[in-house]
N, C-alpha and C positions, 0 to 999 in steps of 0.2 A: 504493500500500500504506500502510495506517495503522500507525504505529509508536507504541506507548505510551511516554510519557516516562519513567515509572518503574514497574517491574514487581516489586513486593514478593512476589508469589506465586512467582515463579521463585526468589527468594532463599530463601523459606520451604521450598520443595520440596527444595532442596539441603541444608538443615540441619534438616529436619523432625524427625528422631529426637532430636537434641540439644535443640531447643526444646521439643518435647512432653515429654521426660523432665524438663526443668527445671521446667516448669509443673506436672507431675504431683507432683513432690516438694513443691512449695508446697501443693498441694491436700491431699496426705496429711498434711502438718504442721498445716494450718489456721492457720498463722501468717502473716497477710497484711500487717501494717503493721510496717515496720522489721524487726528481728530478724536471725537468722543470715544469711539470703540477702542482705540489704542490707549487712551488715558485710562479707561476702565480696566483694560487688561494689565496695564502697568501697576495700577493700585492693587489688583488682585494678586499678581505675582510677587510684588513686594511683601504683602502680608503673608503669603504662603512661605516665602523664604526667610521671613523674620528680618527684613531690611527696611530701611527708611525710604529708599528711592528705587525706582526701576525705570529704565529707559529702553523702549522698544526699538529694535534695529532690524535690518533686512536679513540677517542670518547669524548663525553662531560664529562663522568666520569673521564677518564684519564686526561682531561684538569684540573679538580679540583685537582686531586691527584698530578699532576706535579707542580702546583702552590704551593701547601703546601710543597712539597719536595724542591722546589727552595728557599723557605724561611726557610728551616731547622726546620720546625715545627714538633714536635714529642712528645714522652712521657714527661709528666709533664706540657705540654702546654694546653691551652684552646682556643677554637675557638667558637665565638658566631654566631649562625645561627637560622633559623626558624624551628619549628617542622612540619610545614605544607609544605612539599616539597617531591619530589621523594627521595627514599632511598639513592641514590648516594651522595647526599649532605652531610649527616651525615656519610655515609659509608666511604667516602674518608678521613674524619677527623679521623675516627677510624683506617683506614688502616695505617696511619702514627703513630698510638699510642697516638694521642692527645685526648682530651676530648671535645665533642660537648656540648655547653651550649645553651639550647633552650630558646629563648625569644619569647613571645607571638606575635600574628599577629594582624594587623589592620583588624577589621571586615568588612570594606568596600572594600579594595583592596585584602585582604588575604595575603598581603606581610608583611614582618617583621615590627613590630611597633617600629620605631626608637626611640621613646621617652622612651622606656624601656631598651635601650642598656646600657647607662652610669651606671645605678645602678647594672649591672651585670659584669662590668669590674673589674678584680682582677689583682694582680701582676703576675698572670700566663697567663693572656689573651694575645694572640699573633695576632689574626686576627678576622675579621668579614666577614662572607659570606652571604650577602643579596641575596635573590632569586627574580628575576623579574617574578612573577608567571602569567601565562595565557596570557602574552604579554604586561603587563604594568609594568613600572619601579617602584621599591621601592623608598622611600624618600631618595635619595642619598645625598642631602644637609645635612640632619641631620646625616646620617651615617658617612659622611666624617668629620663633625665637631667633633664627638666623636673620630673617628680614629686619627685625627690630634692632638687632646688634649692628647690622651693616647698613641700615638706613635704606632698605630696598622696598620697592612696591611689589605687592603680591596680587596677581591676576589669576583667579581660579577658573580653569577650564572645566566647567560643570555640565558640558553638553549632554553627557550620558547620566547625569546624577541628580536631576531635579527631585527634591524631597529626601535625598540621602541625609543621614544625620550622624553626628558623633559628639558626645559630651554636651548635649543640649544645643549644639549649633547645626544649622542646616547648610548644605552645600551652597557656596556662593556668598555666605554671610560672614565668613571668617576673615578673608583677605580684604584688600582695598576695593577690589572689584570681583564680581562673579558673573561669568558668561554662560548663557544657555542657548541651546538650539531648539527650534521648533520644527526641524526637519520631520517629515511624516512618520518615519520609523522610530522616532524617539518615544519615550514613555508618554510624554505630552507633546503631540505633534499637530501641526497645522495641516493645510491642504496645499502646501508649497513651502518655499523657503521663508524663514523668519527666525528672529532671535531676540534676546533680552539681556540687558546688563543690570545687575543690582549692585547697590552700594549704600553705605551708611554716611557718606560724605556729600552734603548738599552742594558744595562748590564743584566737586567732581561730576555730580549728576548734571548740573547746569552746563558744564563744559561739553559733556557728551551730547546733550540735546542740541547744542550749537553745531558740533562737528557732524552730526548725522544729517544735517540739512545744509551741506556745503559750507559750513562755517558762518551761516547767515544769522545775525541777531542785531536788530530786528530784520524782518523779511527784506531781501534785496540789499542788505548792508553786510558785506562779507569782510569781516575784520581778520579772519584766519582762513586757511585752506582746509576744508573738511572733506566730506565725501557724500555720496548719495546712499545713506545707510538707513533710510526711513522704513518703518514697518507698515505694511499694508493693513488697511482696516479689516479686510476680509480675513486675513490670517489672525489678527487680534481677536476678532469676533469668534472664530472657530476655537482658538485656544481658550478663550474665556468660557465657551460652552462646554468644553471638555474638562476644564479644571476641577469642577465638583466631583467628577468620577475618578480623578487621579489616584486618590488614596485607596479606593476599592480595587483599582487595577493593580496597584503596587502590592496590596495584600494577596491578590491572586497570583502574581509573579512569585512572591515569597513562598506561597503554598506550593506552587509548581516546583520551585527549587528544592524544598524539603522532600517532595515526592521523588524528584530525581535522585537526591541523596539516598533515600530509602531503597529505590529500585537498584541503584548501582551497588549498594551495600549487600542487598539480597541476591545479587547476580552471581556471587562466587568469585568475581574478579578480585585481584590483589590491589587494594587501594593504599597508596603510599601516604605518608604524613608530610603535608606541605610545609610544616614548620621546621622540618629537619633539613640538614645539608644533603646534597645529592648522594654522597657516599652513605650517609645514615639511612636515607630512604631506600637505597639498594639493599642494605642489610635488613631493614624492617620488612622488606618484601621478599627476603630470601633469594635475592638475585633475579627475581622474575617480576620486573616492573610492568604494571599494567596501566594504571591511571592515577591522576591526582584530581580531587574534586575542589570546587571553590571553597575558600576558607573565609568566614566572616570575622573581621577583626574590629568592626565599628558597630555602633548602636543600631543603625538602620541601613541595610544594603537593599537597594531598590531593584536589583537584577535587571538592568537594561539588557544584559546578556548573561547567560549561565555558561561559564567557560570551563572546560576540562582540559587537562594535559595528558597526552598519551604517548607511549613509547613505540606503538605500532600504528602510526597514523594512516599510512596508505592502506593497510588491511581494513581498518575501520571505515575509511572512505569507500572502499569497494563494497563493503557490506551494508552501508547506510541506506535507509529508505527515505531520508529527508530529500525533498525535491531539489532544493538549491543550497543545501547546507555547505557544499564544498566549492562554491563559486570563487571565494577568495580566502584562503588560509591567511591569517593576519601576518603580513610581512612588511613592517614599517621600514621602507628604504627610500632614499632620495638620491637623485642622480645629478651628475654634473650639468646636464643640459637644463635641469629645472632650477637648480640653486647653485650659484657660483661657489667655488671652493673658498673664496675669500669671505663668504658669508657663513662659514661653518667652523666650529672649533670643537674637537672632542674633549670630553671632560678629562681632568687629571685623574689618573687612576694608577694604583700600584701595578696593575696588569698591563699598562700601556707605557711603552718607552719610545719617545720620539713620535714623529707624525705617523698616522696610519698609512698602511701600504696602499689602501684604496680610499683616498680621501673623499671620493664622491659619494660614498655610502655612509649611513649611520654606523656607529660601532655597535655590534650586536653582542649580547651576553650569552653565557652558556644556557640561560633560561629562555632565549628567544626562539621563535618558530623556525628561524633559519639555522637549525642545529645540525650537527653531524649525524650520520646514520647511527641508530642505536641509542641516541640520547633523547631527552624529553622534547616533545613538540607541543605547541598549543593549538587546540581546535575549539570551535564553538559548538554548543548545543542550541543556544538561542541566538544565532547569528549566522552570517554567511562565512564560508571558509573554502581552497583550491590549491593547486600545486604552485609553489612560488617559482617564478621564472627568472632566470639570469638575463639581464639586458646589458648590452655594451653601452657604455656612456657615449653620448654624442659630444664630439669636440666642439668647443666654441672658438670661433675665430676672433682674434683680438683679446683684449683684457676682459676679465669677468665684469659683468654689468650687474647693477643692483636690480632687485625685483621690481622696481618701479620704472625701469627703463627698458625699452624693447629694442630689437635689432633695427627696426625702422628708424627709431630715434637716433641710434648710433650712425646710421647711414646719412641721415639729415645733418647731423653734427659735422661729419667729415666733409659733406658737400658744402656746407656753409663755410667751413674753414678754408677749403680750396678757393671759394669765390672771394673770400676776404683777402686772400694772398695774391690774387690775380689783379 
């Protein structure tokens, strides 16, 4: 039997009347950009996250970008983050011309290993972007200690973690900014792209509202260069209609996760202890490693994805009945053609001496999905996953360019230089 990995049609059917009514109100008003529906959504998300302010933006990616712009982070600055994340996290850093500094992950939660952050702070470091991956918060106590000591800004990438909690704090409410995505597959999704930034700082919130509208305040008075980061009213209306159901959906995901745990335990498979070292896990499984299950280390894991790690991934893939479960095995890599070498710096680590041999790729750990045969690999049960492909990097002609500058821009610059010299 083929089982779809994500069935948004079933969710829509259950709340169709609410969603349709919300969209109809926007259509009747003909107010599509920002406006009352966006303001209502902002107030609701701020309350839900325990924050004073929320600013609706066009996507989770633009949420990250706007926060970096609000802090005037740019060329010459460094931002510490994780290499095990969606491309947008590092891409936003490169877009403003800053340098992403990749710090290794915790092998249990897959989140940023906060114990490694302090050793990678330099006089150029401006911010930290921890990612709350798969629905579980990173170790924000440790992140905030380093940030406070070093005077750094913390931008939480909570795209997969709306409603996640630890020690009484919700995801997005601990750092200076919290960034969310309303991409349709998220726990709280819209009907297209959308995002939200939460903060407890009124001045930062006001600057974000200015930046999302091309830096205009008042209208048509552009004192700074911003972007077109505005949230559509239809997306805001749908998100607001779905928000009352979110906690119920989260409880269902948590129940499913417990059921998965139970079924895996009853299956007779050898389940390793994720809290142990790889060698200890081998001994605990008597040398026959089968799988590792998700480990909850925070107060509220919302299970955007239920992720297992297996040692015989390809055999599991061949036996799977999930329709699209293997479309992309998580392989966070970035290539020279997409991000200039000058825009990347690997973290300082006892295991790394000198520059990496392949500087166009992220530095992977022994816990990453691009593991050697016979070692642990990561696969999704509530997510998409496939065979990682090796790609040859595309060589760039000329010096590396920043993420805000295209090849066409470079050609125009060279042409203008030639004309000025003639």
